[in-house]
N, CA, C, O and the ligand as a Tripos MOL2 file, in Angstrom:
@<TRIPOS>MOLECULE
protein
  253   251    64     0     0
PROTEIN
NO_CHARGES

@<TRIPOS>ATOM
      1 N         -27.2320  224.4490   50.8710 N.3       1 MET1
      2 CA        -28.4750  225.4670   51.3750 C.3       1 MET1
      3 C         -29.5470  224.4750   50.9320 C.2       1 MET1
      4 O         -29.5300  224.0140   49.7910 O.2       1 MET1
      5 N         -30.5340  224.1250   51.8810 N.am      2 ALA2
      6 CA        -31.6700  223.3170   51.5930 C.3       2 ALA2
      7 C         -32.6570  224.3960   51.0060 C.2       2 ALA2
      8 O         -33.0480  225.4470   51.5140 O.2       2 ALA2
      9 N         -32.9620  223.7920   49.7110 N.am      3 THR3
     10 CA        -33.9850  224.6070   49.0710 C.3       3 THR3
     11 C         -35.5170  224.0150   48.9390 C.2       3 THR3
     12 O         -36.4630  224.7100   48.5690 O.2       3 THR3
     13 N         -35.6210  222.5340   49.3220 N.am      4 ARG4
     14 CA        -36.7880  221.7900   49.3720 C.3       4 ARG4
     15 C         -37.2900  221.2420   50.6690 C.2       4 ARG4
     16 O         -36.5220  221.3070   51.6280 O.2       4 ARG4
     17 N         -38.4160  220.7370   50.8230 N.am      5 LEU5
     18 CA        -38.7930  220.1870   51.9120 C.3       5 LEU5
     19 C         -39.6160  219.1220   51.8730 C.2       5 LEU5
     20 O         -40.5450  219.0530   51.0680 O.2       5 LEU5
     21 N         -39.3160  218.1090   52.8300 N.am      6 CYS6
     22 CA        -39.9640  216.9150   52.9900 C.3       6 CYS6
     23 C         -41.4660  216.9830   52.6260 C.2       6 CYS6
     24 O         -42.1070  217.9370   53.0670 O.2       6 CYS6
     25 N         -42.0400  216.1240   51.9160 N.am      7 ARG7
     26 CA        -43.6140  216.2550   51.5430 C.3       7 ARG7
     27 C         -44.2910  215.7090   52.6440 C.2       7 ARG7
     28 O         -45.4800  216.0110   52.7450 O.2       7 ARG7
     29 N         -43.7420  214.8870   53.5880 N.am      8 ASN8
     30 CA        -44.5340  214.2210   54.5950 C.3       8 ASN8
     31 C         -44.3210  215.1260   56.0080 C.2       8 ASN8
     32 O         -45.3050  215.4270   56.6840 O.2       8 ASN8
     33 N         -42.9690  215.5300   56.3930 N.am      9 CYS9
     34 CA        -42.7590  216.1400   57.5090 C.3       9 CYS9
     35 C         -42.1370  217.6060   57.5370 C.2       9 CYS9
     36 O         -41.8550  218.2190   58.5670 O.2       9 CYS9
     37 N         -41.9600  218.0900   56.1660 N.am     10 ARG10
     38 CA        -41.5650  219.3320   56.1100 C.3      10 ARG10
     39 C         -40.1370  219.7680   56.5560 C.2      10 ARG10
     40 O         -39.7570  220.9160   56.7850 O.2      10 ARG10
     41 N         -39.3230  218.4380   56.6430 N.am     11 ALA11
     42 CA        -37.9600  218.8970   57.0970 C.3      11 ALA11
     43 C         -37.1620  219.3110   56.0220 C.2      11 ALA11
     44 O         -37.2960  218.7860   54.9170 O.2      11 ALA11
     45 N         -36.2650  220.2850   56.2540 N.am     12 PRO12
     46 CA        -35.6590  220.7460   54.8860 C.3      12 PRO12
     47 C         -34.8350  219.5980   54.3310 C.2      12 PRO12
     48 O         -34.4390  218.7100   55.0860 O.2      12 PRO12
     49 N         -34.5640  219.5920   53.0110 N.am     13 LEU13
     50 CA        -33.7870  218.4710   52.1580 C.3      13 LEU13
     51 C         -32.8630  219.2120   51.3830 C.2      13 LEU13
     52 O         -33.1640  220.3030   50.8970 O.2      13 LEU13
     53 N         -31.5590  218.5870   51.2160 N.am     14 GLU14
     54 CA        -30.7800  219.0610   50.0280 C.3      14 GLU14
     55 C         -31.4530  218.9970   48.9060 C.2      14 GLU14
     56 O         -32.4780  218.3240   48.7990 O.2      14 GLU14
     57 N         -30.8010  219.8920   47.6820 N.am     15 GLU15
     58 CA        -31.1540  219.8920   46.2730 C.3      15 GLU15
     59 C         -31.3170  218.4030   45.8140 C.2      15 GLU15
     60 O         -32.3240  218.0150   45.2200 O.2      15 GLU15
     61 N         -30.0520  217.4390   46.1920 N.am     16 ASP16
     62 CA        -29.8960  216.3180   45.5730 C.3      16 ASP16
     63 C         -30.5150  215.0260   46.6770 C.2      16 ASP16
     64 O         -30.3610  213.8340   46.4130 O.2      16 ASP16
     65 N         -31.1330  215.4600   47.7650 N.am     17 GLN17
     66 CA        -31.4550  214.4750   48.7350 C.3      17 GLN17
     67 C         -32.8320  213.9630   48.4750 C.2      17 GLN17
     68 O         -33.7820  214.7450   48.5190 O.2      17 GLN17
     69 N         -33.0050  212.6440   48.1970 N.am     18 GLU18
     70 CA        -34.3240  212.1210   47.6530 C.3      18 GLU18
     71 C         -35.0020  211.7220   49.1370 C.2      18 GLU18
     72 O         -36.1660  211.9960   49.4280 O.2      18 GLU18
     73 N         -34.1050  211.0570   49.9830 N.am     19 ILE19
     74 CA        -34.7520  210.3210   51.2430 C.3      19 ILE19
     75 C         -34.7740  211.3090   52.4760 C.2      19 ILE19
     76 O         -33.6800  211.7780   52.7870 O.2      19 ILE19
     77 N         -35.7710  211.6520   53.1480 N.am     20 CYS20
     78 CA        -35.8520  212.4700   54.1430 C.3      20 CYS20
     79 C         -34.9320  211.7690   55.2680 C.2      20 CYS20
     80 O         -34.9690  210.5700   55.5420 O.2      20 CYS20
     81 N         -34.1320  212.6960   55.8460 N.am     21 PRO21
     82 CA        -33.2280  212.2350   57.0700 C.3      21 PRO21
     83 C         -34.0330  212.0540   58.1080 C.2      21 PRO21
     84 O         -33.6870  211.2170   58.9420 O.2      21 PRO21
     85 N         -35.1820  212.7300   58.2840 N.am     22 ALA22
     86 CA        -35.9360  212.7490   59.4860 C.3      22 ALA22
     87 C         -37.0010  211.4700   59.3890 C.2      22 ALA22
     88 O         -37.0600  210.6440   60.3010 O.2      22 ALA22
     89 N         -37.7240  211.3950   58.3610 N.am     23 CYS23
     90 CA        -38.7870  210.2500   58.4150 C.3      23 CYS23
     91 C         -38.7270  209.3370   57.2050 C.2      23 CYS23
     92 O         -39.6550  208.5960   56.8800 O.2      23 CYS23
     93 N         -37.4930  209.4480   56.5140 N.am     24 HIS24
     94 CA        -37.4650  208.2680   55.5760 C.3      24 HIS24
     95 C         -38.3150  208.3810   54.5120 C.2      24 HIS24
     96 O         -38.2760  207.4860   53.6690 O.2      24 HIS24
     97 N         -39.2230  209.4720   54.3450 N.am     25 THR25
     98 CA        -40.0340  209.2400   52.9370 C.3      25 THR25
     99 C         -39.0760  209.7170   51.8460 C.2      25 THR25
    100 O         -38.1880  210.5560   51.9930 O.2      25 THR25
    101 N         -39.4010  209.0310   50.6910 N.am     26 HIS26
    102 CA        -38.9670  209.3310   49.2920 C.3      26 HIS26
    103 C         -39.4070  210.5540   48.7260 C.2      26 HIS26
    104 O         -40.5840  210.5590   48.3640 O.2      26 HIS26
    105 N         -38.8170  211.4870   48.5780 N.am     27 ASN27
    106 CA        -38.8780  212.7740   47.7370 C.3      27 ASN27
    107 C         -38.3680  212.9140   46.4580 C.2      27 ASN27
    108 O         -37.2100  213.3240   46.3880 O.2      27 ASN27
    109 N         -38.9980  212.6560   45.3640 N.am     28 PRO28
    110 CA        -38.5270  212.3790   44.1210 C.3      28 PRO28
    111 C         -37.9900  213.8290   43.8580 C.2      28 PRO28
    112 O         -38.6110  214.8120   44.2630 O.2      28 PRO28
    113 N         -36.7890  213.9270   43.1490 N.am     29 ILE29
    114 CA        -36.1480  215.2660   42.9760 C.3      29 ILE29
    115 C         -36.8040  215.6540   41.5420 C.2      29 ILE29
    116 O         -36.7870  214.8500   40.6100 O.2      29 ILE29
    117 N         -37.3380  216.8460   41.4410 N.am     30 PRO30
    118 CA        -37.9770  217.4440   40.4500 C.3      30 PRO30
    119 C         -37.1000  217.4210   39.1970 C.2      30 PRO30
    120 O         -35.9720  217.8220   39.4830 O.2      30 PRO30
    121 N         -37.2180  217.1150   38.0040 N.am     31 LYS31
    122 CA        -36.3990  217.2700   36.7790 C.3      31 LYS31
    123 C         -36.7830  218.4940   35.9180 C.2      31 LYS31
    124 O         -37.9710  218.7490   35.7200 O.2      31 LYS31
    125 N         -35.8590  219.2040   35.4380 N.am     32 PRO32
    126 CA        -36.0630  220.3670   34.6250 C.3      32 PRO32
    127 C         -37.0320  220.0580   33.4090 C.2      32 PRO32
    128 O         -37.0940  218.9160   32.9560 O.2      32 PRO32
    129 N         -37.6620  220.9260   32.9750 N.am     33 TRP33
    130 CA        -38.5890  220.6950   31.7400 C.3      33 TRP33
    131 C         -37.7430  220.1360   30.4060 C.2      33 TRP33
    132 O         -38.2200  219.4810   29.4790 O.2      33 TRP33
    133 N         -36.5640  220.5110   30.5420 N.am     34 TYR34
    134 CA        -35.9180  220.4990   29.3080 C.3      34 TYR34
    135 C         -35.2310  218.8340   29.1710 C.2      34 TYR34
    136 O         -34.7420  218.3860   28.1340 O.2      34 TYR34
    137 N         -35.3300  218.1810   30.3250 N.am     35 VAL35
    138 CA        -34.6830  216.9040   30.3960 C.3      35 VAL35
    139 C         -35.4630  215.7140   29.3000 C.2      35 VAL35
    140 O         -34.7280  214.8160   28.8900 O.2      35 VAL35
    141 N         -36.5900  215.7170   28.9470 N.am     36 PRO36
    142 CA        -37.2170  214.8790   27.9750 C.3      36 PRO36
    143 C         -36.7940  215.4360   26.5300 C.2      36 PRO36
    144 O         -36.5740  214.6360   25.6210 O.2      36 PRO36
    145 N         -36.7020  216.6070   26.3640 N.am     37 ILE37
    146 CA        -36.1870  217.2230   25.1620 C.3      37 ILE37
    147 C         -34.6760  216.9050   24.7250 C.2      37 ILE37
    148 O         -34.3610  216.5400   23.5920 O.2      37 ILE37
    149 N         -33.9020  217.0720   25.6580 N.am     38 VAL38
    150 CA        -32.5310  216.5940   25.6470 C.3      38 VAL38
    151 C         -32.3780  215.1120   25.3270 C.2      38 VAL38
    152 O         -31.6170  214.6060   24.5030 O.2      38 VAL38
    153 N         -33.2910  214.4830   26.1790 N.am     39 GLY39
    154 CA        -32.9710  212.8590   26.1690 C.3      39 GLY39
    155 C         -33.5500  212.5930   24.7130 C.2      39 GLY39
    156 O         -32.7880  211.9710   23.9720 O.2      39 GLY39
    157 N         -34.6600  212.9320   24.2400 N.am     40 GLY40
    158 CA        -35.0180  212.6890   22.9090 C.3      40 GLY40
    159 C         -34.1030  213.1410   21.7120 C.2      40 GLY40
    160 O         -34.1180  212.5570   20.6280 O.2      40 GLY40
    161 N         -33.2950  214.2390   21.9950 N.am     41 ALA41
    162 CA        -32.3750  214.7040   20.9310 C.3      41 ALA41
    163 C         -31.2930  213.7510   20.8450 C.2      41 ALA41
    164 O         -30.8720  213.3430   19.7630 O.2      41 ALA41
    165 N         -30.7630  213.3310   22.1390 N.am     42 ILE42
    166 CA        -29.6180  212.3340   22.3100 C.3      42 ILE42
    167 C         -29.7920  210.8380   21.5880 C.2      42 ILE42
    168 O         -28.9030  210.1740   21.0540 O.2      42 ILE42
    169 N         -31.2520  210.4960   21.7380 N.am     43 VAL43
    170 CA        -31.6200  209.3240   21.0390 C.3      43 VAL43
    171 C         -31.7700  209.3740   19.7180 C.2      43 VAL43
    172 O         -31.4290  208.4150   19.0240 O.2      43 VAL43
    173 N         -32.3500  210.6020   19.1370 N.am     44 ALA44
    174 CA        -32.3930  210.7570   17.5630 C.3      44 ALA44
    175 C         -31.0280  210.8740   17.1220 C.2      44 ALA44
    176 O         -30.8260  210.3390   16.0320 O.2      44 ALA44
    177 N         -29.8230  211.5400   17.7790 N.am     45 LEU45
    178 CA        -28.5990  211.6290   17.2110 C.3      45 LEU45
    179 C         -28.2430  210.1290   17.1550 C.2      45 LEU45
    180 O         -27.8950  209.5990   16.0990 O.2      45 LEU45
    181 N         -28.3290  209.5420   18.1780 N.am     46 ILE46
    182 CA        -27.6510  207.9520   18.1250 C.3      46 ILE46
    183 C         -28.1880  207.2090   16.9680 C.2      46 ILE46
    184 O         -27.4830  206.4540   16.2980 O.2      46 ILE46
    185 N         -29.6280  207.4560   16.7010 N.am     47 VAL47
    186 CA        -30.2470  206.4790   15.5450 C.3      47 VAL47
    187 C         -29.5780  207.2180   14.2390 C.2      47 VAL47
    188 O         -29.3840  206.5640   13.2150 O.2      47 VAL47
    189 N         -29.2670  208.4780   14.3100 N.am     48 TYR48
    190 CA        -28.8500  209.1480   13.0750 C.3      48 TYR48
    191 C         -27.4390  208.6090   12.8630 C.2      48 TYR48
    192 O         -27.0230  208.4300   11.7180 O.2      48 TYR48
    193 N         -26.6700  208.3370   13.9650 N.am     49 LEU49
    194 CA        -25.2690  207.9660   13.6700 C.3      49 LEU49
    195 C         -25.2450  206.2610   13.2800 C.2      49 LEU49
    196 O         -24.3710  205.7450   12.5840 O.2      49 LEU49
    197 N         -26.3040  205.5930   13.8390 N.am     50 LEU50
    198 CA        -26.1920  204.3540   13.8320 C.3      50 LEU50
    199 C         -27.0080  203.9000   12.3640 C.2      50 LEU50
    200 O         -26.6870  202.8320   11.8420 O.2      50 LEU50
    201 N         -27.8230  204.5610   11.8800 N.am     51 VAL51
    202 CA        -28.5700  204.1200   10.5600 C.3      51 VAL51
    203 C         -27.6840  204.6230    9.4580 C.2      51 VAL51
    204 O         -27.2480  205.7720    9.4000 O.2      51 VAL51
    205 N         -27.4580  203.6780    8.6010 N.am     52 ASP52
    206 CA        -26.7370  203.9010    7.2640 C.3      52 ASP52
    207 C         -27.9130  204.1880    6.3050 C.2      52 ASP52
    208 O         -28.6590  203.2910    5.9120 O.2      52 ASP52
    209 N         -28.0490  205.5520    5.9300 N.am     53 PHE53
    210 CA        -29.0340  206.0500    5.0890 C.3      53 PHE53
    211 C         -28.9360  205.6780    3.6660 C.2      53 PHE53
    212 O         -29.9330  205.7790    2.9510 O.2      53 PHE53
    213 N         -27.8490  205.2700    3.2160 N.am     54 GLY54
    214 CA        -27.6380  204.3600    1.8390 C.3      54 GLY54
    215 C         -28.5790  203.3620    1.7610 C.2      54 GLY54
    216 O         -29.5280  203.2940    0.9790 O.2      54 GLY54
    217 N         -28.2180  202.5080    2.7200 N.am     55 ASP55
    218 CA        -28.7750  201.1200    2.6020 C.3      55 ASP55
    219 C         -30.5620  201.6450    2.7820 C.2      55 ASP55
    220 O         -31.3770  201.0890    2.0470 O.2      55 ASP55
    221 N         -30.9570  202.5110    3.5910 N.am     56 VAL56
    222 CA        -32.2920  202.8050    3.8410 C.3      56 VAL56
    223 C         -32.8890  203.2850    2.4050 C.2      56 VAL56
    224 O         -34.0720  203.0320    2.1730 O.2      56 VAL56
    225 N         -32.2400  203.8550    1.5960 N.am     57 ALA57
    226 CA        -32.5560  204.5020    0.3520 C.3      57 ALA57
    227 C         -32.7990  203.3370   -0.5720 C.2      57 ALA57
    228 O         -33.7360  203.1970   -1.3580 O.2      57 ALA57
    229 N         -31.7220  202.4730   -0.3240 N.am     58 ARG58
    230 CA        -31.5460  201.4780   -1.4780 C.3      58 ARG58
    231 C         -32.8210  200.4390   -1.1960 C.2      58 ARG58
    232 O         -33.3980  199.9030   -2.1420 O.2      58 ARG58
    233 N         -33.2360  200.1840    0.2920 N.am     59 VAL59
    234 CA        -34.4670  199.4230    0.2190 C.3      59 VAL59
    235 C         -35.6330  200.0910    0.0040 C.2      59 VAL59
    236 O         -36.6050  199.3550   -0.1680 O.2      59 VAL59
    237 N         -35.8170  201.1910   -0.0350 N.am     60 LEU60
    238 CA        -36.9510  201.9780   -0.4480 C.3      60 LEU60
    239 C         -37.0430  202.2410   -1.9320 C.2      60 LEU60
    240 O         -38.0330  202.7030   -2.4980 O.2      60 LEU60
    241 N         -35.8620  201.8860   -2.5180 N.am     61 GLY61
    242 CA        -35.8020  201.9020   -4.0120 C.3      61 GLY61
    243 C         -35.6760  203.4250   -4.5880 C.2      61 GLY61
    244 O         -35.9500  203.6670   -5.7630 O.2      61 GLY61
    245 N         -35.2370  204.4470   -3.6620 N.am     62 ILE62
    246 CA        -34.6550  205.6550   -4.1500 C.3      62 ILE62
    247 C         -33.6980  205.7730   -4.9080 C.2      62 ILE62
    248 O         -33.8190  206.5750   -5.8340 O.2      62 ILE62
    249 N         -32.6290  205.1290   -4.7830 N.am     63 GLU63
    250 CA        -31.3990  204.9540   -5.6400 C.3      63 GLU63
    251 C         -31.5890  204.4810   -6.8410 C.2      63 GLU63
    252 O         -30.6320  204.3110   -7.5970 O.2      63 GLU63
    253 ZN        -39.5290  213.8380   56.2540 Zn       64 ZN64
@<TRIPOS>BOND
     1     1     2 1
     2     2     3 1
     3     3     4 2
     4     3     5 am
     5     5     6 1
     6     6     7 1
     7     7     8 2
     8     7     9 am
     9     9    10 1
    10    10    11 1
    11    11    12 2
    12    11    13 am
    13    13    14 1
    14    14    15 1
    15    15    16 2
    16    15    17 am
    17    17    18 1
    18    18    19 1
    19    19    20 2
    20    19    21 am
    21    21    22 1
    22    22    23 1
    23    23    24 2
    24    23    25 am
    25    25    26 1
    26    26    27 1
    27    27    28 2
    28    27    29 am
    29    29    30 1
    30    30    31 1
    31    31    32 2
    32    31    33 am
    33    33    34 1
    34    34    35 1
    35    35    36 2
    36    35    37 am
    37    37    38 1
    38    38    39 1
    39    39    40 2
    40    39    41 am
    41    41    42 1
    42    42    43 1
    43    43    44 2
    44    43    45 am
    45    45    46 1
    46    46    47 1
    47    47    48 2
    48    47    49 am
    49    49    50 1
    50    50    51 1
    51    51    52 2
    52    51    53 am
    53    53    54 1
    54    54    55 1
    55    55    56 2
    56    55    57 am
    57    57    58 1
    58    58    59 1
    59    59    60 2
    60    59    61 am
    61    61    62 1
    62    62    63 1
    63    63    64 2
    64    63    65 am
    65    65    66 1
    66    66    67 1
    67    67    68 2
    68    67    69 am
    69    69    70 1
    70    70    71 1
    71    71    72 2
    72    71    73 am
    73    73    74 1
    74    74    75 1
    75    75    76 2
    76    75    77 am
    77    77    78 1
    78    78    79 1
    79    79    80 2
    80    79    81 am
    81    81    82 1
    82    82    83 1
    83    83    84 2
    84    83    85 am
    85    85    86 1
    86    86    87 1
    87    87    88 2
    88    87    89 am
    89    89    90 1
    90    90    91 1
    91    91    92 2
    92    91    93 am
    93    93    94 1
    94    94    95 1
    95    95    96 2
    96    95    97 am
    97    97    98 1
    98    98    99 1
    99    99   100 2
   100    99   101 am
   101   101   102 1
   102   102   103 1
   103   103   104 2
   104   103   105 am
   105   105   106 1
   106   106   107 1
   107   107   108 2
   108   107   109 am
   109   109   110 1
   110   110   111 1
   111   111   112 2
   112   111   113 am
   113   113   114 1
   114   114   115 1
   115   115   116 2
   116   115   117 am
   117   117   118 1
   118   118   119 1
   119   119   120 2
   120   119   121 am
   121   121   122 1
   122   122   123 1
   123   123   124 2
   124   123   125 am
   125   125   126 1
   126   126   127 1
   127   127   128 2
   128   127   129 am
   129   129   130 1
   130   130   131 1
   131   131   132 2
   132   131   133 am
   133   133   134 1
   134   134   135 1
   135   135   136 2
   136   135   137 am
   137   137   138 1
   138   138   139 1
   139   139   140 2
   140   139   141 am
   141   141   142 1
   142   142   143 1
   143   143   144 2
   144   143   145 am
   145   145   146 1
   146   146   147 1
   147   147   148 2
   148   147   149 am
   149   149   150 1
   150   150   151 1
   151   151   152 2
   152   151   153 am
   153   153   154 1
   154   154   155 1
   155   155   156 2
   156   155   157 am
   157   157   158 1
   158   158   159 1
   159   159   160 2
   160   159   161 am
   161   161   162 1
   162   162   163 1
   163   163   164 2
   164   163   165 am
   165   165   166 1
   166   166   167 1
   167   167   168 2
   168   167   169 am
   169   169   170 1
   170   170   171 1
   171   171   172 2
   172   171   173 am
   173   173   174 1
   174   174   175 1
   175   175   176 2
   176   175   177 am
   177   177   178 1
   178   178   179 1
   179   179   180 2
   180   179   181 am
   181   181   182 1
   182   182   183 1
   183   183   184 2
   184   183   185 am
   185   185   186 1
   186   186   187 1
   187   187   188 2
   188   187   189 am
   189   189   190 1
   190   190   191 1
   191   191   192 2
   192   191   193 am
   193   193   194 1
   194   194   195 1
   195   195   196 2
   196   195   197 am
   197   197   198 1
   198   198   199 1
   199   199   200 2
   200   199   201 am
   201   201   202 1
   202   202   203 1
   203   203   204 2
   204   203   205 am
   205   205   206 1
   206   206   207 1
   207   207   208 2
   208   207   209 am
   209   209   210 1
   210   210   211 1
   211   211   212 2
   212   211   213 am
   213   213   214 1
   214   214   215 1
   215   215   216 2
   216   215   217 am
   217   217   218 1
   218   218   219 1
   219   219   220 2
   220   219   221 am
   221   221   222 1
   222   222   223 1
   223   223   224 2
   224   223   225 am
   225   225   226 1
   226   226   227 1
   227   227   228 2
   228   227   229 am
   229   229   230 1
   230   230   231 1
   231   231   232 2
   232   231   233 am
   233   233   234 1
   234   234   235 1
   235   235   236 2
   236   235   237 am
   237   237   238 1
   238   238   239 1
   239   239   240 2
   240   239   241 am
   241   241   242 1
   242   242   243 1
   243   243   244 2
   244   243   245 am
   245   245   246 1
   246   246   247 1
   247   247   248 2
   248   247   249 am
   249   249   250 1
   250   250   251 1
   251   251   252 2
@<TRIPOS>SUBSTRUCTURE
     1 MET1         2 RESIDUE 1 A MET
     2 ALA2         6 RESIDUE 1 A ALA
     3 THR3        10 RESIDUE 1 A THR
     4 ARG4        14 RESIDUE 1 A ARG
     5 LEU5        18 RESIDUE 1 A LEU
     6 CYS6        22 RESIDUE 1 A CYS
     7 ARG7        26 RESIDUE 1 A ARG
     8 ASN8        30 RESIDUE 1 A ASN
     9 CYS9        34 RESIDUE 1 A CYS
    10 ARG10       38 RESIDUE 1 A ARG
    11 ALA11       42 RESIDUE 1 A ALA
    12 PRO12       46 RESIDUE 1 A PRO
    13 LEU13       50 RESIDUE 1 A LEU
    14 GLU14       54 RESIDUE 1 A GLU
    15 GLU15       58 RESIDUE 1 A GLU
    16 ASP16       62 RESIDUE 1 A ASP
    17 GLN17       66 RESIDUE 1 A GLN
    18 GLU18       70 RESIDUE 1 A GLU
    19 ILE19       74 RESIDUE 1 A ILE
    20 CYS20       78 RESIDUE 1 A CYS
    21 PRO21       82 RESIDUE 1 A PRO
    22 ALA22       86 RESIDUE 1 A ALA
    23 CYS23       90 RESIDUE 1 A CYS
    24 HIS24       94 RESIDUE 1 A HIS
    25 THR25       98 RESIDUE 1 A THR
    26 HIS26      102 RESIDUE 1 A HIS
    27 ASN27      106 RESIDUE 1 A ASN
    28 PRO28      110 RESIDUE 1 A PRO
    29 ILE29      114 RESIDUE 1 A ILE
    30 PRO30      118 RESIDUE 1 A PRO
    31 LYS31      122 RESIDUE 1 A LYS
    32 PRO32      126 RESIDUE 1 A PRO
    33 TRP33      130 RESIDUE 1 A TRP
    34 TYR34      134 RESIDUE 1 A TYR
    35 VAL35      138 RESIDUE 1 A VAL
    36 PRO36      142 RESIDUE 1 A PRO
    37 ILE37      146 RESIDUE 1 A ILE
    38 VAL38      150 RESIDUE 1 A VAL
    39 GLY39      154 RESIDUE 1 A GLY
    40 GLY40      158 RESIDUE 1 A GLY
    41 ALA41      162 RESIDUE 1 A ALA
    42 ILE42      166 RESIDUE 1 A ILE
    43 VAL43      170 RESIDUE 1 A VAL
    44 ALA44      174 RESIDUE 1 A ALA
    45 LEU45      178 RESIDUE 1 A LEU
    46 ILE46      182 RESIDUE 1 A ILE
    47 VAL47      186 RESIDUE 1 A VAL
    48 TYR48      190 RESIDUE 1 A TYR
    49 LEU49      194 RESIDUE 1 A LEU
    50 LEU50      198 RESIDUE 1 A LEU
    51 VAL51      202 RESIDUE 1 A VAL
    52 ASP52      206 RESIDUE 1 A ASP
    53 PHE53      210 RESIDUE 1 A PHE
    54 GLY54      214 RESIDUE 1 A GLY
    55 ASP55      218 RESIDUE 1 A ASP
    56 VAL56      222 RESIDUE 1 A VAL
    57 ALA57      226 RESIDUE 1 A ALA
    58 ARG58      230 RESIDUE 1 A ARG
    59 VAL59      234 RESIDUE 1 A VAL
    60 LEU60      238 RESIDUE 1 A LEU
    61 GLY61      242 RESIDUE 1 A GLY
    62 ILE62      246 RESIDUE 1 A ILE
    63 GLU63      250 RESIDUE 1 A GLU
    64 ZN64       253 GROUP 0 **** ****
């Protein structure tokens, strides 16, 4: 079901179709509001898993 329209010629586009089939205008797919939040959470999780907090505490002189 086409739910978006080409911003140039108003031709119907599929949800995941970025290039208009009629005029070849690039129509960026709008990202949901939570994409940057989920992305940030994933990056934070990776950093958390990669960083050895024992070493960090030793460097800071906490231990
Ligand atoms: Zn178009």
